[in-house]
C-alpha positions in Angstrom: -22.6 1.9 25.3 -21.0 4.6 23.2 -20.6 4.1 19.5 -17.1 2.7 18.8 -14.7 5.1 17.1 -13.6 2.2 14.8 -17.0 2.4 13.2 -17.3 6.1 12.6 -17.1 7.4 9.0 -14.2 9.4 7.6 -14.1 11.7 4.6 -10.9 11.7 2.5 -11.2 14.3 -0.3 -14.3 13.1 -2.3 -14.3 9.6 -0.8 -16.4 8.7 2.1 -15.2 5.7 4.2 -17.9 4.0 6.2 -15.5 3.1 9.0 -11.9 3.2 10.0 -10.9 -0.3 8.7 -9.0 -0.6 5.4 -7.7 -3.7 3.7 -4.0 -3.2 2.9 -2.4 -4.3 -0.4 -1.3 -7.9 -0.3 0.8 -9.4 -3.1 -0.6 -12.7 -4.4 2.2 -13.5 -6.9 -0.4 -15.1 -9.2 -0.7 -12.8 -12.2 0.3 -13.9 -15.7 2.4 -11.4 -17.6 1.1 -8.7 -15.2 -2.5 -9.6 -15.8 -5.0 -10.3 -13.0 -7.1 -13.5 -13.4 -9.8 -15.5 -11.6 -7.6 -15.9 -8.5 -7.6 -12.2 -8.0 -11.4 -12.0 -8.7 -12.0 -14.7 -6.0 -9.5 -13.1 -3.6 -10.7 -9.5 -3.9 -14.4 -10.6 -4.2 -14.4 -12.2 -0.8 -12.6 -9.3 0.8 -15.1 -6.9 -0.7 -17.8 -8.6 1.4 -15.8 -8.1 4.6 -17.4 -5.0 5.9 -14.2 -2.9 5.7 -14.3 0.6 4.4 -11.7 0.3 1.6 -10.2 -2.5 -0.4 -6.7 -1.9 -1.8 -5.4 -3.9 -4.7 -1.9 -5.3 -4.2 1.4 -3.7 -5.3 0.8 -3.0 -8.9 3.8 -2.4 -11.1 3.9 0.6 -13.4 6.5 -1.1 -15.6 7.1 -4.8 -16.3 10.6 -4.5 -14.9 9.1 -2.9 -11.7 7.3 -6.1 -10.7 8.6 -7.8 -7.6 8.2 -11.2 -9.3 7.0 -12.4 -12.7 3.7 -13.2 -10.9 3.1 -9.6 -9.9 0.1 -7.5 -11.1 0.8 -4.7 -13.5 -1.0 -1.7 -14.9 1.4 -0.8 -17.7 -0.3 -1.7 -21.0 -3.7 -2.4 -22.5 -3.7 -6.1 -21.5 -3.0 -5.5 -17.8 -5.5 -2.6 -17.7 -8.3 -4.7 -19.3 -7.5 -7.6 -16.8 -7.7 -5.3 -13.8 -10.7 -3.5 -15.1 -12.5 -6.8 -15.5 -11.8 -7.9 -12.0 -12.8 -4.5 -10.5 -16.1 -4.6 -12.6 -16.8 -8.1 -11.2 -16.2 -7.0 -7.6 -18.3 -3.8 -8.1 -21.2 -5.8 -9.4 -21.7 -7.2 -5.9 -20.1 -4.7 -3.6 -20.1 -0.9 -3.3 -16.9 -1.0 -1.2 -14.4 1.6 -2.6 -11.4 0.1 -4.4 -7.9 1.6 -4.4 -4.7 0.4 -6.0 -1.2 0.6 -4.8 1.1 1.7 -7.6 4.7 0.5 -7.3 8.1 -0.1 -8.7 10.2 -2.7 -7.0 13.6 -1.2 -8.0 16.5 -3.4 -6.8 14.1 -5.8 -5.1 12.5 -6.8 -8.4 13.1 -10.1 -10.3 12.6 -12.5 -7.4 10.7 -15.8 -7.1 7.3 -16.1 -5.3 7.7 -16.6 -1.5 6.6 -20.2 -1.7 9.4 -20.8 -4.3 12.1 -19.3 -2.0 11.7 -15.6 -2.7 15.3 -15.1 -3.9 16.5 -13.2 -6.9 16.2 -14.6 -10.4 19.4 -13.5 -12.2 19.1 -11.5 -15.5 18.7 -13.9 -18.5 17.2 -16.7 -16.4 13.5 -17.6 -16.9 11.4 -15.1 -15.0 14.4 -12.8 -14.3 15.6 -9.4 -15.6 18.1 -6.7 -14.8 16.9 -4.5 -11.9 17.3 -0.7 -11.6 17.6 1.5 -8.6 18.9 4.9 -7.4 22.4 3.5 -7.1 24.2 0.3 -8.1 23.9 -1.2 -4.6 22.4 -4.7 -4.3 19.9 -5.5 -1.6 21.9 -8.5 -0.7 25.5 -9.4 -1.2 24.7 -12.4 -3.3 22.3 -10.5 -5.6 23.2 -9.1 -9.1 23.5 -5.4 -8.4 21.0 -3.0 -10.0 21.8 -0.5 -12.7 21.8 3.0 -11.4 19.0 5.1 -13.0 20.1 8.0 -15.0 17.9 11.1 -15.6 16.4 9.5 -18.6 15.5 6.4 -16.7 14.0 8.4 -13.9 11.9 10.3 -16.3 10.6 7.0 -17.8 9.7 5.7 -14.3 7.9 9.0 -13.4 6.0 8.9 -16.7 5.1 5.2 -16.1 3.5 6.2 -12.7 1.6 8.9 -14.5 0.4 6.5 -17.2 -0.7 3.9 -14.6 -2.6 6.6 -12.7 -4.5 7.5 -15.8 -5.3 3.9 -16.5 -6.5 3.5 -12.9 -8.7 6.5 -13.3 -10.1 5.1 -16.6 -11.2 1.8 -14.9 -12.8 3.7 -12.0 -10.3 3.2 -9.2 -11.3 5.3 -6.2 -8.0 5.9 -4.6 -4.3 5.6 -5.5 -1.7 4.7 -2.9 2.0 5.2 -4.0 4.3 2.6 -2.5 7.1 4.4 -0.8 7.8 1.7 1.7 9.3 -1.8 2.2 12.5 -1.2 0.4 11.0 -0.6 -3.1 12.1 2.0 -5.5 10.6 5.2 -4.0 11.9 4.1 -0.5 15.3 3.3 -2.1 15.6 6.9 -3.0 14.6 8.0 0.5 17.1 5.9 2.4 20.8 6.8 2.6 21.5 3.0 2.8 20.4 2.5 -0.8 20.8 6.0 -2.2 24.4 6.8 -2.7 23.9 9.4 -5.5 26.0 12.6 -5.7 23.6 14.6 -7.8 20.5 16.6 -6.7 18.7 13.3 -6.0 21.2 12.1 -3.3 22.8 13.3 -0.1 20.5 15.4 2.1 16.9 14.4 2.9 15.7 17.2 0.7 17.5 15.6 -2.2 16.7 12.0 -1.4 13.0 13.0 -1.2 13.1 14.8 -4.5 12.2 11.9 -6.8 9.4 10.4 -4.6 7.9 13.9 -4.4 8.1 14.4 -8.1 6.3 11.1 -8.7 3.6 12.1 -6.2 3.1 15.5 -7.7 2.9 14.1 -11.2 0.4 11.4 -10.2 -1.7 13.9 -8.2 -1.9 16.2 -11.3 -3.4 13.5 -13.6 -5.6 11.6 -11.1 -9.2 13.1 -10.9 -9.3 16.0 -8.4 -12.1 14.4 -6.3 -10.2 11.1 -5.8 -7.5 10.7 -3.1 -3.8 10.0 -3.6 -2.1 8.6 -0.6 1.4 7.2 0.1 2.7 4.3 2.1 6.0 5.0 3.8 8.4 3.1 6.0 8.6 5.0 9.3 12.1 3.5 9.8 14.5 1.1 8.2 15.3 -0.5 11.6 19.0 -0.2 10.7 21.4 2.3 12.2 22.2 5.1 9.7 19.1 4.4 7.6 15.8 6.2 7.1 14.3 6.8 10.5 11.2 8.2 12.1 12.5 11.8 12.3 13.2 11.8 8.6 9.8 10.1 8.0 8.1 13.0 9.9 9.8 15.6 7.7 9.0 13.7 4.6 5.4 13.4 5.7 5.2 17.2 6.1 6.7 17.5 2.6 3.9 15.3 1.3 1.3 17.2 3.1 2.5 20.5 1.7 2.0 18.9 -1.8 -1.5 17.7 -1.1 -1.3 14.1 0.0 -4.6 12.8 1.2 -3.4 10.2 3.7 -0.2 8.6 4.8 0.0 4.9 5.6 2.9 4.2 8.0 4.6 0.8 7.8 8.3 0.1 8.3 11.4 -1.9 7.3 12.1 -3.9 4.1 15.0 -1.8 3.0 18.0 -3.7 4.3 18.6 -7.4 5.3 20.2 -6.3 8.6 17.0 -4.8 9.9 16.2 -5.6 13.5 12.4 -5.3 13.9 10.9 -5.6 17.4 7.8 -7.5 16.1 4.8 -7.6 18.5 1.2 -6.5 18.7 0.9 -2.9 17.4 4.7 -2.6 17.0 4.4 0.0 14.2 1.7 2.1 15.9 4.2 4.4 17.6 5.5 5.2 14.1 2.0 6.2 13.0 1.5 8.2 16.1 4.8 10.1 15.5 3.7 11.0 11.9 0.2 12.0 13.0 1.7 14.4 15.5 3.3 16.5 12.8 0.6 16.4 10.0 -3.0 17.2 9.6 -4.0 14.5 7.1 -5.3 11.1 8.0 -2.7 8.5 9.1 -3.1 4.8 8.7 -1.5 2.3 11.2 -0.7 -1.2 10.3 1.1 -4.2 11.7 -0.1 -7.1 14.0 -3.4 -5.4 14.7 -5.5 -8.5 15.4 -8.0 -7.7 18.2 -11.0 -5.4 18.0 -10.3 -3.7 21.3 -6.7 -3.2 20.2 -8.0 -1.5 16.9 -10.5 0.6 18.8 -7.9 1.8 21.2 -5.6 2.9 18.3 -8.4 5.0 16.8 -10.0 6.2 20.1 -6.7 7.5 21.5 -5.8 9.3 18.4 -2.7 7.2 17.5 -4.0 6.9 14.0 -7.1 7.7 12.0 -7.4 4.3 10.3 -6.1 0.8 10.8 -5.1 -1.4 8.0 -5.4 -5.2 8.0 -3.4 -7.6 5.9 -2.6 -11.1 7.3 -5.3 -10.6 9.9 -8.0 -10.3 7.2 -6.5 -13.2 5.2 -6.9 -15.4 8.2 -10.4 -14.0 9.0 -12.0 -12.4 6.0 -15.0 -11.4 8.2 -12.9 -9.7 10.9 -14.8 -6.4 10.5 -18.0 -8.2 11.2 -16.6 -9.8 14.3 -15.1 -6.5 15.5 -18.5 -4.7 15.0 -20.3 -7.4 16.9 -17.8 -7.2 19.8 -17.6 -3.4 20.0 -21.3 -2.6 19.2 -20.8 -1.3 15.7 -22.5 -1.8 12.4 -21.2 -3.1 9.1 -22.6 -3.3 5.6 -23.4 -6.9 4.5 -24.8 -8.1 1.2 -28.4 -9.0 1.0 -27.4 -12.6 0.4 -25.7 -12.7 3.8 -28.4 -10.9 5.9 -29.8 -14.2 7.1 -26.7 -15.1 9.0 -26.8 -12.2 11.4 -26.6 -13.7 14.9 -29.7 -13.3 17.1 -27.6 -11.7 19.8 -26.5 -8.9 17.4 -29.8 -7.8 15.9 -28.5 -4.5 14.6 -25.1 -5.7 13.3 -25.8 -5.6 9.6 -26.8 -2.8 7.2 -27.7 -3.6 3.6 
């Protein structure tokens, strides 16, 4: 039996990934004043024993006002940095899995309640609420308080906040930064004509709408250590007519590649409530395939990838270079183990778990 492609290594800048499975950022809405706590230590600790190649910390706000909810993680001051650093140190004590962080600003989709509390906007002045900001004063929903349009000074503050967060991430030993340019958050809001109605050099043409996200990328790339990767997550389409689409995503991906992006993670949607998403197994893989056809950097596919043979096919056929797991790995935190067993691959397992290797898979684990 040939060695499965899903369990072959991949080099991204100075980072070696042991296989092609990465754990996507997944918001937990459980921080206190932006600070990680023992929930995050438990959550990330178990995923760091999963056998995946990379663990990515959830959407992490670069400013307090950039949090999705008041329970979101931040990396914008000494307290939030110390909290994240403590969790990362704890995880690293027992796992050598590389750890990345997704830096984000929620823009007009900020100031909402946690999903289990309804997920709707908390108005400015209400407990847990604040005034949101965006490229244009266009609310995400008709019943939401509209955001304030960012002026040049505000945009500079946001850009500098991304830079400061990147420096903090470097200081606590984060291996990779992913910039969140998807799911309707601030950088995506600049990219989509549905949310960006600006008439200055940051609005109108794709070149103009891409200007601010590219400025943020370049600024982060400049300050993050040269041997560590900087990637970006994008939405391949808004799934709304007249919005950001796969053709624009391809052009934007080429812009990123020209500026030194190390990987592009292709998701979709999240920008407009009228989106019509054809959800099904591998439904976003064609978007990753389309981006991969026009760039020469690793591309990550995500979205309802649940079966080992499905994941293997995505990598083996060249649709993407890596697959990302989110809900799948929450449901089954040992999914990479089970995939390796089914496909004939190998995964790293802690010494404490070596005794559980099934007899029928005698070469499954590596210590």
